[in-house]
VMD Tcl script that draws the C-alpha trace (Angstrom):
set ca {
  {50.87 6.02 43.04}
  {47.79 5.10 40.66}
  {47.03 6.64 37.15}
  {46.16 10.21 36.95}
  {44.61 11.67 33.48}
  {44.13 15.20 32.48}
  {41.12 15.44 30.13}
  {39.88 18.59 28.33}
  {35.63 18.69 27.49}
  {34.94 21.93 26.17}
  {35.62 24.85 28.67}
  {36.31 22.41 31.59}
  {39.83 20.72 32.38}
  {39.46 17.80 34.93}
  {41.48 15.60 36.97}
  {41.28 11.96 37.44}
  {42.74 9.11 39.81}
  {42.12 5.88 37.59}
  {38.35 6.54 37.64}
  {35.80 8.38 36.05}
  {35.04 10.69 38.85}
  {36.22 13.96 38.42}
  {38.82 14.32 41.30}
  {38.97 18.39 40.31}
  {37.68 20.56 37.58}
  {38.39 24.02 36.11}
  {36.78 26.33 33.86}
  {39.71 27.26 31.61}
  {38.45 30.71 30.78}
  {37.98 31.41 35.09}
  {40.76 29.46 36.64}
  {39.81 30.04 40.32}
  {35.58 29.13 40.16}
  {34.87 26.30 41.79}
  {33.04 24.15 39.69}
  {32.03 20.74 40.92}
  {29.21 20.45 42.70}
  {30.95 19.31 46.10}
  {33.82 21.83 45.96}
  {31.23 24.64 46.15}
  {29.24 22.45 48.97}
  {32.39 22.77 50.79}
  {32.39 26.32 50.99}
  {29.46 26.62 53.08}
  {31.86 26.58 56.15}
  {32.55 29.98 55.18}
  {29.17 30.35 56.47}
  {30.56 30.41 60.30}
  {34.03 32.08 59.67}
  {34.47 35.72 58.45}
  {37.61 36.53 56.62}
  {39.97 33.55 56.83}
  {43.51 34.63 57.07}
  {44.89 30.94 56.97}
  {43.66 28.11 55.60}
  {45.06 24.43 55.66}
  {44.36 22.53 52.40}
  {44.64 18.59 53.11}
  {44.56 17.02 49.46}
  {45.96 19.19 46.82}
  {43.93 17.62 43.62}
  {43.78 19.95 40.45}
  {44.48 23.01 43.20}
  {40.72 24.47 42.82}
  {40.17 25.18 46.70}
  {43.49 26.54 47.36}
  {43.03 29.08 44.12}
  {39.69 30.10 45.09}
  {40.73 31.10 48.87}
  {44.02 32.98 47.12}
  {41.66 34.84 45.13}
  {38.44 35.64 46.99}
  {40.74 36.97 50.68}
  {44.18 38.40 49.52}
  {44.96 38.59 53.16}
  {44.75 34.89 53.22}
  {47.82 32.07 53.13}
  {47.46 28.61 52.39}
  {49.39 25.66 53.29}
  {48.55 22.73 51.25}
  {49.70 18.97 52.22}
  {49.78 16.50 49.74}
  {51.63 13.20 49.63}
  {52.33 13.04 45.95}
  {54.37 15.12 44.38}
  {53.06 14.57 41.02}
  {49.75 15.80 41.87}
  {51.71 18.97 42.91}
  {53.33 18.99 39.55}
  {50.12 18.32 37.57}
  {48.24 21.45 39.42}
  {51.10 23.72 38.44}
  {51.01 22.52 34.63}
  {47.85 22.02 33.84}
  {45.68 23.82 36.58}
  {47.17 27.25 37.07}
  {48.01 26.80 40.80}
  {50.17 29.71 40.71}
  {53.63 30.11 42.51}
  {53.18 32.83 44.94}
  {54.18 33.81 48.40}
  {50.63 33.40 50.20}
  {50.92 29.81 48.98}
  {52.98 27.18 50.65}
  {53.26 23.37 49.98}
  {54.31 20.35 51.92}
  {55.01 16.79 50.09}
  {54.02 15.07 53.17}
  {51.79 12.58 54.72}
  {49.38 14.84 56.83}
  {50.14 12.89 60.18}
  {53.47 13.32 59.40}
  {53.08 17.26 58.68}
  {51.41 17.63 62.13}
  {54.40 16.22 63.82}
  {56.55 18.12 62.10}
  {54.73 21.87 62.26}
  {53.87 21.24 66.23}
  {52.29 24.83 66.78}
  {50.75 26.47 63.70}
  {46.87 27.23 64.17}
  {44.16 27.87 61.36}
  {41.05 29.88 60.93}
  {39.99 26.67 58.33}
  {41.04 23.40 57.57}
  {39.98 20.96 54.70}
  {40.26 17.74 54.00}
  {39.95 16.30 50.74}
  {42.05 12.67 50.71}
  {41.03 10.27 48.48}
  {42.63 7.90 45.80}
  {40.80 6.01 43.41}
  {40.14 3.23 46.43}
  {38.19 6.40 48.38}
  {39.05 8.08 51.59}
  {42.63 7.47 52.67}
  {42.97 5.30 55.92}
  {44.94 8.13 57.01}
  {42.57 10.41 58.22}
  {39.62 8.06 59.16}
  {40.27 7.71 62.97}
  {39.06 9.82 66.05}
  {42.54 10.83 67.05}
  {43.42 12.76 63.66}
  {40.12 14.32 63.82}
  {40.85 15.15 67.38}
  {44.30 16.67 66.20}
  {42.79 18.45 63.28}
  {40.64 20.63 66.06}
  {43.44 20.83 68.15}
  {45.11 23.02 65.20}
  {41.87 25.06 64.86}
  {41.73 28.49 66.25}
  {39.35 29.53 68.45}
  {36.35 29.60 66.29}
  {37.98 27.71 63.30}
  {36.18 25.46 60.84}
  {37.04 22.03 59.55}
  {35.61 20.91 56.50}
  {35.68 17.57 55.29}
  {34.43 15.57 52.29}
  {33.16 12.17 52.53}
  {32.01 9.57 50.44}
  {28.95 7.80 51.71}
  {30.13 4.36 50.26}
  {31.24 2.02 51.84}
  {28.24 2.78 54.34}
  {30.35 1.18 57.12}
  {33.14 3.20 56.73}
  {31.43 6.70 56.19}
  {29.37 5.87 59.52}
  {32.49 5.71 61.56}
  {33.72 8.65 60.02}
  {30.49 10.62 60.75}
  {30.64 8.97 64.35}
  {34.10 10.05 64.90}
  {33.68 13.77 63.56}
  {30.28 14.13 65.90}
  {31.91 12.62 68.83}
  {35.36 15.22 68.59}
  {33.17 17.88 67.55}
  {29.94 17.01 69.73}
  {27.02 20.01 69.16}
  {29.40 21.93 66.90}
  {29.28 19.69 63.69}
  {26.78 19.26 61.10}
  {26.45 17.78 57.52}
  {25.57 18.47 53.86}
  {24.69 16.09 51.53}
  {25.77 17.19 48.12}
  {23.38 17.04 45.34}
  {23.21 14.47 42.71}
  {26.50 13.30 44.20}
  {27.54 10.21 46.90}
  {29.78 12.89 48.52}
  {28.81 14.58 51.91}
  {30.33 17.46 53.72}
  {31.14 17.36 57.23}
  {31.54 20.89 58.98}
  {33.07 21.19 62.66}
  {33.26 24.29 64.50}
  {35.79 24.64 67.32}
  {33.71 26.82 69.73}
  {31.42 25.77 72.98}
  {27.68 26.49 73.15}
  {27.09 28.13 69.48}
  {24.02 30.21 69.07}
  {23.40 30.64 65.60}
  {21.49 33.83 63.99}
  {19.94 32.27 61.59}
  {18.65 35.30 60.11}
  {21.93 36.93 59.51}
  {23.58 33.48 57.99}
  {20.89 33.71 55.77}
  {21.72 37.36 54.93}
  {25.19 36.19 54.71}
  {24.71 33.25 52.15}
  {22.92 35.64 49.81}
  {25.85 37.97 50.11}
  {28.56 35.42 49.52}
  {26.83 34.09 46.83}
  {26.82 37.36 44.82}
  {30.70 37.01 45.48}
  {31.16 33.27 44.98}
  {29.09 32.79 41.76}
  {27.89 29.89 43.90}
  {24.40 28.68 45.18}
  {25.48 29.84 48.80}
  {21.70 30.36 49.87}
  {20.63 26.78 48.56}
  {23.36 25.18 50.51}
  {22.55 27.08 53.81}
  {18.85 26.00 53.25}
  {20.19 22.37 52.90}
  {22.27 22.82 55.95}
  {18.98 24.04 57.91}
  {17.01 21.14 56.62}
  {19.62 18.37 57.52}
  {20.85 19.97 60.79}
  {17.66 21.00 62.40}
  {19.04 20.78 65.80}
  {21.17 23.77 65.14}
  {18.78 25.60 62.82}
  {15.30 25.63 64.55}
  {14.63 29.45 63.86}
  {15.44 29.20 60.16}
  {12.59 29.59 57.83}
  {13.42 27.54 54.50}
}
mol new
graphics top color blue
foreach p $ca { graphics top sphere $p radius 0.5 }
foreach p [lrange $ca 0 end-1] q [lrange $ca 1 end] { graphics top cylinder $p $q radius 0.2 }
display resetview
């Protein structure tokens, strides 16, 4: 199972999986707020999805992402797939993960979950599947990416947290995602970290209205209290083929 540590530092409580890297971090005074920069960057996917009603979160950690969706979207239900029951216990005990009807937790490998739950489709799928060795082997292949895409509703969004090391694994993952989503995929480096967020949209022939997305980023920034406008500017800079009309 590996070492799991819960560490308090002033206003923050963090979860570590056998390394110095914070897997999750929570404000002790604002439990739903996203603290870590990579979790904030993952919410750039919400620029392409209005008011999600169904979210699948693979890899629970301290529960930051489910808490965020449950708080900001009262009509949204969140399914969580986490292979380690101990992680779920820690999230409930130390990170204020609620027990509520809109949150469903499955102790399972994600591939087994997809085999068992054959028909459910999601507005958003979030993959954040790490242990102390890095990203789980089970989610690296093209076939798994294709399965994820097939479980998205039309216009649904896949959001994946990647580490850029080791470089060969990272490049293969990015290749598989872009092969699966073709021109509907984009990449977002996380400032001051080795994480990269990859976003895939289950839609063909996307025509981004850049000025509307920029307006939306400012609107969401006020609601979420995270730098959505800067995240959108970074998306434009790193994916110019998609956002040629943006001024950033």
